[in-house]
C-alpha positions in Angstrom: 118.1 94.1 64.4 118.0 94.2 60.6 118.8 96.9 58.1 116.5 99.9 58.0 114.5 101.3 55.1 113.2 104.8 54.8 109.5 105.0 54.1 107.4 108.0 53.1 104.1 108.8 51.5 105.4 112.3 50.4 108.3 113.2 48.2 110.9 110.4 47.6 113.6 112.9 48.5 112.1 113.8 51.9 114.6 113.1 54.7 112.9 111.0 57.5 113.1 112.7 60.9 111.1 110.0 62.6 112.3 106.5 63.4 109.9 103.6 63.9 111.1 100.3 65.5 108.6 97.6 64.6 108.0 94.1 63.2 106.3 93.5 59.9 103.6 91.3 61.4 103.1 93.3 64.6 99.5 94.6 64.7 100.6 97.5 67.0 103.4 98.6 64.6 101.0 98.2 61.7 98.7 100.8 63.4 101.5 103.3 63.7 102.6 102.8 60.1 99.0 103.5 58.9 98.9 106.7 61.1 102.2 108.0 59.8 101.1 107.3 56.2 97.8 109.0 56.8 99.6 112.1 58.0 102.1 111.9 55.1 105.1 111.7 57.5 108.4 110.3 56.3 109.9 107.8 58.7 112.8 105.4 59.0 111.5 101.9 59.3 113.8 99.9 61.7 112.9 96.2 61.9 113.1 94.3 65.2 112.5 90.6 64.6 110.3 89.3 67.4 111.3 85.6 66.8 114.8 85.5 65.5 117.7 85.3 68.0 115.2 84.5 70.8 113.4 87.8 70.0 115.5 90.8 69.1 113.2 92.9 71.3 115.0 91.3 74.3 118.4 92.4 73.2 120.3 94.8 75.5 120.6 97.4 72.7 116.8 97.5 72.1 115.9 97.3 75.8 118.1 100.3 76.3 115.8 102.2 74.0 112.6 100.6 75.2 112.7 98.8 78.6 109.2 97.4 77.9 110.9 95.2 75.2 107.9 95.6 72.9 107.3 97.1 69.5 106.4 99.7 68.2 108.8 102.4 69.5 108.7 105.8 67.9 111.8 108.1 68.2 111.3 111.8 67.4 114.6 113.6 68.2 115.2 113.1 71.9 111.7 111.7 72.5 111.0 108.0 72.7 107.3 106.9 72.7 106.2 103.3 73.1 102.7 101.8 73.0 100.8 102.2 69.7 97.9 104.3 70.9 100.2 106.7 72.8 102.2 107.1 69.6 99.0 107.9 67.7 98.0 110.5 70.2 101.5 112.0 70.1 101.4 112.2 66.3 98.0 113.9 66.4 99.3 116.5 68.9 102.7 117.2 67.3 101.6 116.9 63.7 97.9 118.0 64.0 97.0 118.1 60.3 95.5 116.0 58.9 93.8 115.0 62.2 93.4 111.4 63.1 90.5 112.1 65.6 87.2 113.9 65.1 86.7 117.5 66.4 83.6 116.7 68.5 84.5 115.5 72.0 81.7 112.8 71.9 82.8 111.6 68.5 86.5 111.4 69.8 85.4 109.4 72.8 83.5 107.0 70.6 86.5 106.5 68.4 88.8 106.0 71.3 86.4 103.6 73.0 86.4 101.3 70.0 90.1 101.6 69.4 90.8 100.8 73.0 88.5 97.8 72.7 90.8 96.4 70.0 94.1 97.5 71.6 93.4 96.6 75.2 90.7 93.9 75.2 91.0 92.0 72.0 94.6 92.1 70.6 96.5 91.4 73.8 94.9 88.0 74.2 96.3 86.9 70.8 99.7 88.7 70.6 102.9 86.8 70.1 104.1 86.5 73.7 100.7 85.1 74.8 100.6 82.6 72.0 104.2 81.6 72.8 103.3 81.0 76.4 100.3 78.9 75.4 102.4 76.7 73.1 105.6 76.6 75.0 105.0 76.9 78.8 101.4 75.4 78.9 101.9 72.9 76.0 98.7 73.8 74.2 98.6 72.2 70.8 98.1 74.2 67.6 94.5 73.2 67.1 93.5 74.4 70.6 95.6 77.5 70.2 93.9 78.4 67.0 90.5 77.9 68.7 91.6 80.3 71.4 92.6 82.9 68.8 89.4 82.6 66.8 87.3 82.7 70.0 88.7 86.0 71.2 88.8 87.6 67.8 85.2 86.7 67.2 84.1 87.9 70.6 85.9 91.2 70.1 84.7 91.9 66.5 81.1 91.1 67.4 80.9 94.0 69.8 83.0 96.2 67.6 80.5 95.6 64.8 77.7 96.8 67.0 79.7 99.9 68.0 80.1 100.9 64.3 76.4 101.4 64.1 77.0 104.9 65.5 78.9 105.8 62.3 76.0 105.1 60.0 78.2 103.6 57.3 80.7 106.4 57.2 84.4 106.4 58.0 85.4 107.7 61.4 86.2 111.1 60.0 83.2 111.2 57.7 84.8 110.9 54.3 88.3 109.8 55.4 89.9 107.3 57.8 91.9 108.0 60.9 92.6 106.7 64.4 89.8 104.1 64.3 90.7 102.6 61.0 94.4 102.5 62.0 93.4 100.1 64.8 90.7 98.1 62.9 92.6 97.2 59.7 95.4 95.3 61.4 92.9 93.4 63.6 91.0 92.3 60.5 94.3 91.3 58.9 94.9 89.0 61.9 91.3 87.7 61.7 91.9 86.7 58.0 95.3 85.2 58.8 93.7 82.8 61.3 90.7 82.0 59.0 88.0 83.7 61.1 84.6 83.9 59.4 83.9 87.6 58.9 80.5 87.3 57.2 78.7 88.4 60.4 80.4 91.8 60.3 79.1 93.8 57.3 79.9 97.2 58.9 83.5 96.1 59.5 83.9 94.7 56.0 82.5 97.9 54.5 84.9 100.0 56.5 87.8 97.8 55.5 86.9 97.8 51.9 86.9 101.6 51.9 90.5 101.6 53.2 92.0 98.8 51.2 92.7 100.8 48.1 94.1 103.8 49.9 97.9 104.3 49.5 98.4 104.9 53.2 97.0 101.4 54.0 98.7 99.7 51.1 102.1 101.0 52.1 101.6 100.0 55.7 100.6 96.4 54.9 102.8 93.7 56.5 103.8 92.0 53.2 105.4 95.2 51.8 107.6 95.9 54.8 111.4 95.5 54.5 111.5 92.7 57.0 108.5 90.7 55.6 109.1 87.0 55.3 
């Protein structure tokens, strides 16, 4: 694992009490970086390279911290929380303000439903270990693999776009972003990385545009992470 770097959206002198193990291009770690930034929480960014050395997530040292051998992993004192959405829920309960989820139960359910659609239905089909299995074990060539990626991203974003109709052009918390946007922006980043056509998703593009210039999202972007390549 590589050298760490402290990150904060608050005072430069703030001492990080949270540790985030992640990888610059991991969508799941990207979600957590956004959430931490939205809450203004300082954290120590600890890179785990998912490809180098056969994947540093498989090292004995890291698996001792997280037996799932996945990123992200949040450490808060003696607590270790894996899985990005579990981390977002933890952050909202332990550091309740500013909230990531709406107050109304029905609105919270709508946000969680769309976030789970990305985190459980869309993203896992295109994450690194699935793509490595397609290329390595099954011998799928790059052209076919990229068709696979674009198919599942397009399928997922099409239904996500329809789900955004309930928000009537607003962000998930009305005038500000939260849990939902923390899941959407990394997925759109992946869609653009794999040259997916996004013109059929005006609601998604509008939501992304409203987040792009916010410091919390800029500081969470993959290219500005200490391990970016």
